[in-house]
N, C-alpha and C positions, 0 to 999 in steps of 0.2 A: 755747531748746534744752532738750529734756526730759532728765531724769536719772531714776534709779530711783524717785525720790519724786514725779515729775511726774504730772499727771492721766492722760496716755496710758499711762505705765508702770503706774500703779496700776490702771487699768481692765484692762490686759492681764494683770497679775498675778492680779487677782480672777477674770477669766474662766478662766484656766488652773487656778486652785484649784477653781473650780466643776466643771471637767472631771475633777478628781481627780488632777492632776499632783503628783508629789513636789516638795518645796520647792526642792531644789538644781537640778534641771533647769529648773523654772519660773523661778527667779532668773536662770539662765544665759541662757535664751531672752529674758527681759525686757531684760537688758543688751545682748544682740546686736541686738534690735530697736531699742533706744534708740540704739545706735551707728549702725545703718543709717539711722535718722531723721536723725541728725546729719549723715551723709554727704549725704543728699538735700537737707537744708536748706542745707549749705555749697555744694552744686552750684548751687542756685538763686541764692545770693548772688553766685557767680562769674559768673552770667549777667546780673547787674545788677538783680535783684529786691531790693526792700526786705525787712526782717526779717519783716513780717507776710505778705507775698505768698510769700516763700520757705517759711515755715512752713506756709502753707495748701497750697502745691503738694506739699510733703513729705507732708502728711497724705493728700492725694489719691492720690499715687503708692504710699503704703504700704497704702492700702485700709482697709476697715472692720475694726475689731478682731475682731468676731465671726467674720467670714469668715476672717481670718488665723488665729484660734484653731482653727477647724475644719480648715483646711489643715494646720496644724502637728500637730494631734492625729491626723489621718489618716496623715501621714508617719511620725511617731514610733511610732504603733500598729502599722503594717505592718512596722516594723523588728524587732518582737519576735515570738516564737513564739506567745505567748498572744494577741497582737493579731491574728495571722493565723488562729488556730484557737480563738476564744473559746468556742464551743459545747462543744468537748472539754474545755478547761481549767477552765471555770467551771460546767458542768452535770454532766459525768460524773465528773471527777477528785475534786471535793469529796465526792461520795457514796462513791466507792471509798476515799477517804481516811478518813472516819469509820468505815467498816466495817473497813478494814485496821488502823486504830489499835486498835480494840477487840480484834480477833482476835489481832493481833501481841503486844500487851502481855499478853493473857490467856495466850498460849503462853509468854511470858517468865516470868510468874508461876508457871506449872506447872513449867517447867524449873528455876527457882530453888528451888522446894519440893523437887523430887527431888534436886537437888544438895546441899541442906542435909541431907537424909536420908542420902545417901551419905557425907557428911562426918561423920555422926553428931552433927550439931549440933541435930537435931530428932528426936523419937521418932515422930511421925506427920506426914503431909502437911498443908500449910496448908489444903487444901480440905476437910479433915475438920471444920473449924470453919465452921458456916453463917454466923455473924455476920461473921467475917473475910472469907469469900468474898463476902458481900453488899456490905460496905463497899468491898472491893477492886474488885468489878465496877462499882459505882456511881462510884468515883473514876476508874477508867479510862474509863468511858463519858462522864462529864461533862467530863473533861479533854479528850477528843477533840472533844466538841461545842463547846468553847471555842477550842482551838488551831487546829483545821482551818479553821473560818470566818475566823479572824484571819489565818492564812497566806494563804488565798485572797484576802482583802481587800487584804493588802499586795502580793500578786502582781499584782492588778488595777491598783493604783496605780503600782507600779514598772514595769509593762509598758505604761503609758499607755492602758489600756483604760477607765479611769474608774471612778467610783463605781457606775455602773449594773451592771457585771458583778460587782463585789464584792458588791452586795446580792443579785444573782441567785444567786451561790454560797452566800450566807448563807441564802437562802430554800430552797435545795435541802437544806442541812443541817437547817433547821428542819422541813421536811416529813419528813425521815428521823426526827428526834427525836419528831415528833408520833405516828408510827405504830409506831416501834420500841419493844420492851419487853424487860425482863430479869426473869426469875422464878427465884429461887434457892431450892432446898431441899437437904436433905442429899444429897451425892454427885450432884447434878444441877443444871445451869444451863440454863434455857431462854432462848434468844435468837432473836428473830424479829420479824415485823411483825403487829400486831394490827389486825383490820378491824372491831372492835366500836366502839360509840359512846363507850366509856370511854377517851378519848384521853389521851396523855401530854403535857399542856400545858407542864409545866416543861421537858421536853426540847425543845419547840419554841421556847420563849421564851429559853432559854440562849444559842444562837448569835445571836439578834436582839439581846439585851442586850449581848453581848460586842462585836459589830460596832458597835452604837450608841454604846457608850462609846469605841471606837476612833475613830469618826467625830467624836465630841465632842472628844476629845483632839487630833485633827488640826486641827480648826477653832480650838481654843484656841491651839495653837502658831503658827498662821499669822496670827492676828488678835489685836491688843491689845485690841480692843473685845470683851470676852468676852460682853457682853450681846447681841451680834449672834447668838450661838449658842443663844439661849434655847429655841428650838423643838427643836433637837437635844437639848439638856440635859433638857428636859421629857420627850421621848420615851425617852431612855436611862434616866432616873430611873424612869419608870413600868415599863419593861421589867425593870429590875433588881429593883424591888420585887416585881413579879409573879413573877419567877424565884425570888427568895428565898422567897416565900410558897409557891410550888409545890414547891420542894425541901424546905422544912420540913414540908410536909404530905404529902410523897410516901410516907413510911413508914406514915402512918396511913390513907392512901387505899387502899381495897380494890377489887378487881374487883367489878363489880355482881353481886349474888347473885340467882339466878333460882329459881323454884319450878315444880315439875311433879308429876304424879301418880306414885305408887310403891306397889307391893304386895309387893316382895321375892320371894325364891325363885330357884331355878336351873332352867333350862329347856333343852330340846333339841328339834330339829325331827324329827318322825316322818313318814317318807314310805316308802311301800311300794316295796321294791326299789331305792331310790335313796340314794346316799351323796353328800351335797353338801358335807361338811366335817366337822371334828372334833366339832361339836355336833349331828350328825345321827344318827338311829336308823332303820335300814332295816327298818321294820315299821309296819303300819297295820291297824286292824280291818277284816275283810272286809266286814262288814255296813255299813260307812260309805263304802266305795269308790265307790258309786253317788251319794253325796251330795257328797263332796269328797275330794281326793287327799292332803291333808296336814293336820297339826295340831301343837300345841305340847304336849310331854310335860313334866310337872313332875318333875324328877329330884332336887330337894333343896328342903326347906322348913323354916325355923326357926319355933318356936312364937311368937316375938314379932313376926311380920310381919303386915301386913294380909291377905295371902293366906291364912295359916293361921287367923287370927281370923275370916275371912269364910267358912270352911268348906272351903277347898281342902286337898287332901292329896297327898302324893307318889304318883306313879303315875297321877294324873288326866290326861286328855288334853283340852286346851282346843281347842274347835272354833270358837267365835266369841267376840269381845270386843265387846259391844254389837251393832250391826248388821253388823260387819265379820267376814268369815271370816278366821281366823288360819292362814295357810299358811307364815309365816316368823316368826322371832323378832324381826326388825327391825320388821315390821308390827305384831306384838303389842305390842312396846315402845312404838311410836308411839301406839297406841290407849290404853294405860295412861297414858303421859305427857301426852296431850292431855286426859285427864279431870281435871276440877277437883278438887283435894284436898278430902276431906271429903264428896264426893258418891259415889253408888253406881254401880258398873259391873256390868252384867249379863253373866255369862259362861255360855256353853253348854259343858257338860262331857260326857265319856264316861267312866263309871266302872262297873266290874264288869258290863259288857255292857249298860248302860242309859245313856240320854241324859237329862241333867237340867240345870235352870237354877239357877245359884248367884250371887246378888248379893254383891258385895264392896265394902266401904267403902274407897275409895282413900286411902292415906296421902300424906304430903308428903315430897318430896326437894328439898333446897336444894343448889344447885350453881353453879359458875362455868364459863363457856365461854372458851376461849382459841383464837385462830387464829394460825397462823404461816405466813410465806412464807420459803422457804429457797432459797439459791443454792449450787450446788456439784454435783459429779458424784454422782448417786444411782443405784445399781444394786442389784437384788434378786437374791440367789443362787437363788431359787426360780422355777420356770417354771409358770405356770397360764394356759393359753391360753384357756380358756372363761370368759367373764365371768358370774359367778353370785352376787352382782354383782362380787365381787372377781376380779381377774386380775393377772397379772404377766408382762410380756414383757421381762424384764431391765431395760431402761432406761426402760420405760413401764409404769405399772401403777396399780392402785387397790386399797386395802385398807380394810375397815371392821370394826369390832368391835361386835357387838350383844349383849354379855354383861352381865348385871347382876352387881353385886358389893355385897352387903350390908355396911354398916359394922360390924355386930355379928358377922360371920363370922370364924372364926379366921384365914383367909387375909388378910382386910382388916386385922385388928388386927396381924398380923405385918408387913404392908407398912408400916403406919403407924409401928410401932416402929422400923423400919429406915430409912424414907425421909421420913416426914412427922410428926415429933414435935410440930409446932406445931398439928396438927389438920387434919382433912380428908384426902382420899385422891385422889392423882393417878391417874386411870384410864389414863393413857397416851393415845396417839393413838386417838380414836374413829373417825377416818377419815383417810386419807392418800392423796394423789395425787402421783405423781412423773412428770415428763416430761424425762428426761435431766438437764439442768443446773438445772431449776426444779422446786420442790416446794411443795405446799400441804398443810396438815394442820390438824385440829381436835382440841383437847384438852378434857377435862372434869375438873373437880376437885369431888368430892362432899364437901359440908360437913356435912350433917346429914340423917338419915332418921328419921321418927317417925310413929306411928299417930295418926290423927285420931279422937278419941273422939266418939261420937254424943251 
C-alpha cells in the first residue's frame, strides 16, 4: 500500500514539481491519488486477488503517471484565468507592468517633491539634482525589472500554468530591458527604446537572474538533495554575476561616439519666389536661374570654423558640394557629413556676381545617436498639409531639423550651461514621426567639434 513516501507517490510528486506546481496543491493531489490507489487495491482484495495481483491491477486502473499528470495539469490550469488566457497574462501584461511601474513611481516621486515644497520642507524640487534623479530613475527601473518578472513567475506557478509561461514572461521583460534606455540630464529625462547596437545588457540579465534565483530557491525548498539543482544554481550564479558586472559598469559605459565631417556656420535655403520654411530666403540670382533653381546661403560664420578658414564668407551662395547640387540644407549637410574629416571638399560658390571654386578642409564632429519609440496619444497643434518634407496632419506627421549648431556659438554655450553641464549638447529630435498612439524619433548629442589641421 503506497503512502506519500512510496515510489509511486514520489514519482507523482516529482512530475508535478517539474510542471511547476506549488508545494501545497501538489502534496494534496499526491495524498488524494494515494488514497485512491488504496481504494483500488482494497477493491481487488475483496474480489479475492492476492496482494501482488491487487496492487498490479490498481496500478493499471490508475494509469500512467505522466498521463495522469497531464490530465491533472490541464484540469487545474483551465480552472484559472491565467490558464485560460496565458498569452494575455504572460506576454502582454508583464510588458505593461514594467512600463507602468516606472511611469507610476516616477509620477509619485514628482508628486512627493511638489508636496514637500508646498509644506516648505524643501527649497527646490528633487528633480533639480541630476544625481538624485539619475539614481532615483535607476532604482525605480531596476526594481521593476526584478519585481514584475518575479510576480509573473509566481502567478504562473500558482495558476498551474507551469514554469514555461513563467520563463516566457521573464523573456518579455528581458527583451524590454535590452532595448529600453533612460538618459538623464538637468531638467530632462529621456525614456524610450533604442534601436542601436549598443544594447542594455544589464537590463536584460536582471529579470533572468531574478527568476533564475527564484527557480533555484523553489527547487531547494522542494528537494533535500540540493546537489540535484546544480545546473540551475550554475545558471543563476552566472546570470547574477553578469548582472552585477553590468550594473557596476553601467555608469562608465557610454553610448558609442561617431565621427562625421563638419565645417560650421549657419545657413538658409535661397529659392526665387518660394518660402518653404523659417530658414528660407525668397531670392535667387537671375543669372543662375537657367542653371539651377536653389542654393544654400551662408547667413552666419565664426572665424574658428573650417568653413571660414577655408575661405567661405557670410553672404556666399553655395551651389555645389562636390559633384552634388545643393538645393536644400539637408542635402548639403549630408554631403559635408559624408566627407571624411581632414579631406578636402570642393564647393562651388556665387560671390559678388561671380562663380568660383573654393576647396575647404573638412573638420571633425563627434556625436552620439539615440533613437526612441514612444507610446501615447501624440497630437500636433500645427497643421501643415504639404510634405516638404515635414508635414503635420494633427495625429499624423513628420518633422525634421536640418540646422547646424556650433558648440562655440553663444546659443550653444547658453544651452549647455542650462541643460548639459556635464559636456556635450543635446540637439533635440533631429527627426520625429508620429502616428496617433505610436511615435518614433531620433536624437543627436554633439560631443566635440574641431578643425583638422593639414
